[in-house]
C-alpha positions in Angstrom: 99.8 142.4 76.2 97.4 139.5 76.5 99.9 137.7 78.7 99.8 140.6 81.3 96.0 141.0 81.1 95.6 137.3 82.1 96.8 138.3 85.6 93.6 140.4 85.9 91.4 137.4 85.5 88.8 137.2 88.4 89.7 134.8 91.2 93.5 134.7 90.8 93.9 136.9 93.9 96.4 139.3 92.5 94.4 142.4 91.6 93.5 143.3 95.3 97.2 143.7 96.2 98.0 145.7 93.1 95.1 148.0 94.2 96.4 148.2 97.8 99.9 149.1 96.6 98.5 151.6 94.1 96.4 153.2 96.7 99.5 153.6 98.9 101.3 155.3 96.1 98.4 157.7 95.5 98.1 158.6 99.2 101.9 159.2 99.5 101.9 161.4 96.4 98.9 163.4 97.6 100.5 163.8 101.0 103.6 165.2 99.4 101.5 167.7 97.5 99.8 168.7 100.8 103.2 169.1 102.4 104.3 171.6 99.8 100.9 173.4 99.9 99.9 172.3 96.4 96.7 170.3 97.2 96.0 171.5 100.7 94.7 175.1 100.9 93.7 177.3 103.8 90.2 177.4 102.4 89.9 173.6 103.0 91.2 174.0 106.6 88.8 176.8 107.1 86.0 174.6 106.0 87.0 172.2 108.8 86.4 175.0 111.3 90.0 175.8 111.9 90.3 179.6 112.2 93.8 180.3 113.5 97.0 179.9 111.5 98.6 177.7 114.2 95.6 175.4 114.2 95.6 175.1 110.5 99.3 174.4 110.4 99.1 171.8 113.2 96.1 170.1 111.4 98.1 170.1 108.1 101.1 168.5 109.9 98.9 165.8 111.5 97.2 165.0 108.2 100.6 164.9 106.4 102.0 162.6 109.0 98.9 160.3 108.9 99.0 160.3 105.1 102.7 159.3 105.1 102.2 156.5 107.6 99.0 155.1 106.0 100.3 155.4 102.5 103.7 153.8 103.3 101.8 151.0 105.2 99.5 150.3 102.2 102.4 150.3 99.8 104.4 148.0 102.0 101.6 145.6 102.5 100.7 145.5 98.8 104.3 145.0 97.7 104.9 142.3 100.4 101.8 140.4 99.3 102.8 140.7 95.7 106.2 139.4 96.4 104.8 136.5 98.5 102.3 135.8 95.7 105.2 135.6 93.1 107.2 133.2 95.4 104.3 130.8 96.2 102.7 130.9 92.8 105.3 130.1 90.2 102.7 129.1 87.6 102.0 131.2 84.6 99.0 133.6 84.5 97.3 131.2 82.1 97.8 128.3 84.6 96.4 130.4 87.4 93.5 131.4 85.3 92.7 127.8 84.7 93.0 127.0 88.4 90.7 129.9 89.3 88.1 128.6 86.8 88.3 125.0 88.1 88.0 126.2 91.7 84.5 127.5 90.8 83.5 124.1 89.4 80.8 121.9 90.9 81.6 119.6 93.9 81.7 116.1 92.6 82.3 113.0 94.7 83.0 109.8 92.8 82.8 106.4 94.5 84.5 103.2 93.2 87.8 101.8 92.2 89.7 100.2 89.3 90.2 101.7 85.9 86.6 102.9 85.6 87.0 105.4 88.4 90.3 106.7 87.2 88.9 107.2 83.7 86.0 109.2 85.1 88.3 111.4 87.2 90.5 112.1 84.1 87.5 113.7 82.4 86.1 115.5 85.4 89.4 117.3 86.3 89.0 119.5 83.2 85.8 121.0 84.6 86.4 121.3 88.3 89.0 120.9 91.0 86.4 120.4 93.7 86.6 116.6 93.2 86.8 113.8 95.7 87.4 110.2 94.9 86.3 107.7 97.5 88.3 104.5 96.8 87.8 100.9 97.7 90.3 99.3 100.1 89.4 95.7 99.4 91.9 95.0 96.7 94.1 91.9 97.5 95.7 91.1 94.1 98.9 92.0 92.3 101.3 94.5 93.7 98.7 95.9 96.1 98.0 92.5 97.5 101.7 91.8 98.0 102.3 95.1 99.8 99.2 94.6 101.9 100.3 91.1 103.0 104.0 91.9 103.6 103.7 95.4 105.1 100.3 95.3 106.7 99.2 98.4 104.9 96.0 99.3 102.9 96.3 98.4 99.2 97.7 101.4 97.3 96.9 100.4 93.7 93.5 102.1 93.1 94.6 105.1 95.1 97.7 105.4 92.8 95.6 105.2 89.7 93.2 108.0 90.9 96.1 110.2 92.0 97.6 109.9 88.5 94.2 110.5 86.8 93.8 113.7 88.8 97.3 115.0 88.3 97.5 118.5 86.9 99.3 117.4 83.8 100.9 114.3 82.3 104.2 115.1 83.9 107.3 112.9 84.2 106.3 112.2 87.8 102.8 110.9 86.7 104.4 108.5 84.3 106.9 107.5 86.9 104.1 106.6 89.3 102.6 104.2 86.7 105.9 102.6 85.9 105.8 98.9 86.6 109.1 97.0 87.1 109.7 94.2 84.7 110.2 90.5 85.6 113.5 89.3 86.6 114.1 90.9 90.0 112.7 91.2 93.4 110.6 94.2 92.3 108.8 92.4 89.4 105.1 93.3 89.2 105.3 96.3 91.5 104.6 99.8 90.2 106.8 102.7 91.4 103.7 104.6 92.6 102.7 101.7 94.9 106.2 101.5 96.4 106.4 105.3 96.7 103.1 105.4 98.7 104.2 102.4 100.8 107.6 104.0 101.6 105.9 107.3 102.5 103.5 105.5 104.8 106.4 103.9 106.6 108.2 107.3 106.9 105.2 109.2 108.1 103.8 106.3 110.0 100.4 106.9 108.5 98.8 105.7 105.2 96.4 108.6 105.1 99.2 111.1 105.4 101.1 109.3 102.7 98.2 109.7 100.3 97.8 113.3 101.2 101.5 114.1 100.6 101.4 112.2 97.3 98.7 114.6 96.1 101.2 117.4 96.5 103.9 115.6 94.7 101.6 115.1 91.7 99.8 118.5 91.9 96.4 116.7 92.1 93.2 118.5 91.2 91.0 117.3 94.0 91.3 114.7 96.7 91.7 110.9 96.9 90.3 109.3 100.0 90.2 105.7 101.1 86.7 104.6 102.0 88.2 103.1 105.2 91.7 102.5 106.7 90.5 99.2 108.3 92.0 95.9 107.1 88.9 94.7 105.3 88.3 91.5 103.4 85.6 91.2 100.8 83.6 88.0 100.9 80.9 86.7 98.5 78.2 84.1 98.4 78.1 82.7 94.8 75.1 81.6 92.8 75.6 77.9 93.7 75.8 78.7 97.4 79.5 78.5 97.8 81.4 81.2 99.7 84.8 82.7 98.7 87.0 85.2 100.4 89.1 88.0 98.8 88.4 90.2 95.8 90.7 88.3 93.5 89.0 85.0 94.5 85.6 86.4 93.7 86.6 87.5 90.2 88.3 84.1 89.6 85.4 81.9 90.8 83.7 81.9 87.4 80.3 81.8 89.2 78.3 84.9 89.7 78.2 86.5 93.2 74.7 86.9 94.7 75.8 88.8 97.8 79.0 90.4 99.1 80.0 91.6 102.5 83.0 92.9 104.4 84.8 91.5 107.4 85.0 93.1 109.8 81.4 94.1 109.1 81.5 97.4 111.0 84.4 99.7 110.1 85.0 103.4 110.4 85.2 105.6 107.3 87.4 108.7 107.0 85.5 111.8 108.1 86.5 113.6 104.9 84.7 110.9 102.9 81.5 111.4 104.7 81.7 115.2 104.4 82.4 114.9 100.7 79.3 112.9 100.2 77.1 115.2 102.3 78.4 118.4 100.6 78.5 117.3 97.0 76.5 118.7 94.1 76.9 115.4 92.3 77.7 111.8 93.5 78.8 109.3 90.9 78.8 105.5 91.5 81.0 103.8 88.9 81.8 103.0 86.3 83.7 99.9 87.3 83.4 96.3 88.6 80.0 96.2 90.3 80.8 93.8 93.2 84.5 94.3 93.6 85.0 98.0 92.9 81.8 99.9 93.7 80.1 97.7 96.3 83.0 97.5 98.9 82.6 101.3 99.4 78.9 101.1 99.9 79.3 98.2 102.4 80.8 100.7 104.9 77.7 101.6 106.9 78.5 105.3 107.5 79.2 105.8 103.8 75.9 104.3 102.9 74.1 106.5 105.5 75.9 109.6 104.1 74.7 108.7 100.6 71.1 108.6 102.0 71.5 112.0 103.6 73.1 113.8 100.7 71.1 116.3 98.7 73.3 115.8 95.6 72.3 114.1 92.4 73.3 110.4 92.9 74.1 108.8 89.5 75.1 105.2 88.8 77.2 104.9 85.6 76.5 101.5 84.2 79.3 99.5 82.5 79.1 99.3 78.7 79.9 95.6 78.7 79.1 92.7 81.1 82.0 91.5 83.2 82.8 87.7 83.0 82.4 86.0 86.4 80.8 89.0 87.9 77.8 90.3 85.8 77.3 87.7 83.1 74.0 88.3 81.4 73.2 91.3 83.5 70.9 94.1 82.1 71.2 97.7 83.3 68.3 97.1 85.8 70.1 94.0 87.1 73.1 96.2 88.0 70.8 98.6 89.9 68.9 95.8 91.5 72.2 94.4 92.9 73.0 97.7 94.4 69.5 97.9 95.9 70.0 94.4 97.4 73.0 95.7 99.3 71.2 98.5 101.1 70.9 101.6 98.8 67.3 101.2 97.7 65.9 104.6 96.7 69.2 106.4 97.0 70.1 106.5 93.2 68.4 109.3 91.3 69.6 108.5 87.8 71.3 105.7 85.8 73.6 106.8 82.9 73.7 104.3 80.0 75.8 104.3 76.8 74.2 104.9 73.4 77.3 104.5 71.3 76.8 101.4 69.2 79.3 98.5 69.4 80.3 97.1 66.0 79.4 93.5 65.3 83.0 92.6 64.9 83.9 94.0 68.3 80.9 92.5 69.9 81.9 89.1 68.6 85.4 89.6 69.9 84.1 90.4 73.4 81.6 87.5 73.2 84.5 85.1 72.7 85.9 86.5 76.0 82.6 86.0 77.7 81.3 89.6 77.6 78.4 91.2 75.8 77.0 94.8 75.6 74.8 95.5 78.6 71.1 95.6 77.5 69.2 98.7 78.7 65.8 97.6 80.0 64.4 101.1 80.4 60.9 100.2 81.6 62.2 98.2 84.5 64.7 100.9 85.4 61.8 103.4 85.6 59.9 101.0 87.7 62.8 101.0 90.1 62.4 104.7 90.5 65.3 106.2 88.6 65.8 108.6 85.7 67.4 107.1 82.7 70.1 109.2 81.0 71.2 108.2 77.5 74.6 109.5 76.2 77.2 108.6 73.6 80.0 107.9 76.1 81.9 104.9 74.7 85.4 105.2 73.3 85.9 102.4 70.8 89.4 101.8 69.7 91.0 98.6 68.4 89.6 95.7 70.3 88.7 97.7 73.5 85.4 99.4 74.6 85.8 101.9 77.4 84.0 105.0 78.7 85.4 108.1 77.0 86.5 110.3 80.0 85.6 113.6 78.3 82.2 112.7 77.0 81.3 110.9 80.2 82.2 113.9 82.3 80.2 116.2 80.1 77.1 114.0 80.2 77.3 113.8 84.0 77.8 117.5 84.6 75.0 118.2 82.2 72.6 116.9 84.9 73.5 119.9 87.0 72.5 122.5 84.4 
């Protein structure tokens, strides 16, 4: 019985057509009763001002005909819509109930790239399907870099990770998208998902269409949007004054970047990205590599301007550990100050910091790799004009410290309550 009651859950869109069909049945049944004189009396016709027998019989005939036509029409429309509903919605009632609940969730726009953004999306998708990921297109390493150079297309790697993170379930297709071909052949280093998006872009003639069609293949909860489709290159000025070009070169330079910029400097974003920022309830920057994952999106001038216009909460999620060659020695306020130096002064409302302690053994392991826990200098953060949000959001397992997707999503959505 519970399985059938699930279909009555608000928002599924089934009950209205059941009601229409039922109303048609009732009207047809009543019309039949009228036709045989059971429910339609001369007294009722007299109350309508019809005195003669002929007038009364003509009125009865008209009402019976109208009742048959309207009742049959309502029944046909209801049954047709129910049949169409069954064909186009093969999911179970439970799945549709979940979809209806998620469709009423908050509008969240996440900006970034890399594993940090995909982890965040993996947690948010359990609370809302009104999600938009705005993803950097500056990646030039690995499989994405090869496809970018050889096929002249935007890098698909971060897009692929976000698509899989937002997939409705951990299906075989999701695992297939993340499959990476082993060494020993012409496909070594490539992931199937990257090649799929690349092939789809060739078939459709458009990278944006390829991404959109991939969301249907994976049954994605939300949208994944490149910050721009322009062929951009990320450049950096390092702390010693040297300049390097390319995201992979910046991370390999072993000297901290002081400033990054895109070439070409003026590029067009996708209109959907701008609309997502302006219409959001919550905008999340990070977590992820500060200069090479988050910053390239904000260097798109129209994206930055939309961030300034939005009425949403804008939250920066600070990394738990510093990143060698990119944020060595950075405090939380140093991360925010770097964002401010790149044109978003005053646009961040809150900074979310991790309160989960990192064990001494794990900290020592990370220190040997050149990373330490990011120190929270709360007074300086407040002086920069932001709210500081503390939360236990770290997932510590083995020798890895990462943001826990579930706890991170709950901490961020808690700001909207």
